[in-house]
C-alpha positions in Angstrom: 31.9 9.9 13.3 29.4 7.0 14.2 25.9 6.5 12.7 24.3 7.5 16.0 26.3 10.8 16.0 25.4 11.5 12.4 21.7 10.7 13.2 21.6 13.1 16.1 23.4 15.7 14.3 20.6 15.6 11.7 17.9 15.8 14.3 19.4 18.9 15.9 19.9 20.5 12.6 16.4 19.8 11.3 14.9 21.0 14.5 16.7 24.3 14.3 15.8 24.8 10.6 12.3 24.2 11.3 12.5 26.7 14.1 14.0 29.2 11.7 11.4 28.6 9.1 8.6 29.1 11.7 10.3 32.3 12.9 10.4 33.6 9.2 6.7 32.6 8.9 5.9 34.7 11.9 7.7 37.6 10.5 6.4 37.5 6.8 2.8 36.1 7.7 1.3 39.4 7.0 3.1 40.2 3.7 1.7 39.9 0.3 1.6 36.3 -1.0 3.5 37.3 -4.1 6.5 38.3 -1.8 6.1 35.9 1.2 5.7 32.5 -0.9 8.9 32.7 -2.9 10.9 33.9 0.2 9.7 30.9 2.2 10.2 28.6 -0.6 13.8 29.8 -1.2 14.6 29.6 2.4 13.2 26.1 2.7 15.5 25.1 -0.1 18.5 26.7 1.6 17.6 24.9 4.9 16.7 21.4 3.7 18.7 20.7 0.4 21.4 18.0 1.3 24.8 17.9 -0.3 27.7 15.7 -0.1 30.3 16.8 2.6 33.3 15.5 0.6 33.3 14.0 -2.9 34.8 10.7 -1.6 32.5 10.3 1.4 28.8 9.4 1.4 27.9 11.5 4.4 25.4 14.3 3.5 25.0 17.7 5.1 23.1 21.0 4.4 24.3 22.0 1.1 24.2 25.8 1.8 26.4 25.4 4.9 28.7 23.0 3.0 29.2 25.5 0.3 29.7 28.5 2.7 32.2 26.4 4.6 34.0 25.3 1.5 34.0 28.9 0.2 35.7 30.3 3.3 38.2 27.7 3.7 39.2 26.4 0.3 38.1 29.2 -2.0 35.5 30.0 -4.6 36.1 27.0 -6.8 35.4 24.5 -4.1 32.2 26.6 -3.1 30.7 26.0 -6.4 30.7 22.2 -6.0 27.5 22.4 -3.9 26.8 26.1 -4.2 25.8 25.7 -7.8 23.1 23.2 -7.1 21.7 25.5 -4.2 21.6 28.5 -6.3 19.7 26.7 -9.2 17.3 25.0 -7.0 16.6 28.1 -5.0 16.1 30.1 -7.9 13.6 27.6 -9.4 11.8 27.5 -6.0 11.6 31.4 -6.0 10.3 31.4 -9.7 7.7 28.7 -8.9 6.6 30.8 -5.9 6.0 33.9 -8.1 4.3 31.8 -10.7 1.8 30.1 -8.5 -1.7 31.7 -8.5 -2.8 33.8 -5.7 -6.7 33.4 -4.9 -8.6 36.5 -4.4 -11.0 36.7 -1.5 -14.4 36.2 -2.7 -17.6 37.8 -0.9 -20.8 36.0 -1.2 -24.2 37.7 -1.6 -25.2 36.7 1.9 -22.1 38.3 3.6 -22.6 41.5 1.6 -26.3 41.6 2.7 -25.4 40.9 6.4 -22.7 43.6 6.1 -25.3 46.2 4.8 -28.2 45.4 6.9 -26.6 43.9 10.0 -29.1 41.0 9.8 -28.9 37.5 8.5 -30.7 36.2 5.5 -33.6 34.1 5.8 -31.7 31.0 4.6 -29.2 31.4 7.5 -31.8 31.6 10.4 -32.5 28.4 12.2 -36.1 27.1 12.5 -37.4 26.7 15.8 -39.6 23.6 16.4 -42.8 24.1 18.4 -42.9 22.7 21.9 -45.6 20.2 22.9 
């Protein structure tokens, strides 16, 4: 494989991975952040973590797909060569996503007053300059 083919292979793969993450975001965008964030982080790790294709070569590929292919073609032992790193890092990303704080929506006093009365407060009204 030439360097140009390797480059274009990565371009096509990364474009597809970004499209998959964008599709996942559209699916889970209304979910609670405690569920949405770890899921998005784990899938980002699955899509973007690189791994060596073969131990003697320097070419990199998506580690999740490499471990899946190795598991299907060579057995479970070969799958753990890159699959172990994928599992550990995806677990750390999911735990980090759960532990990150979720900010609560705050309602200011002016918004509450406007909601009750339907009018804006004096500070929000704009002053009109007199015409000459």
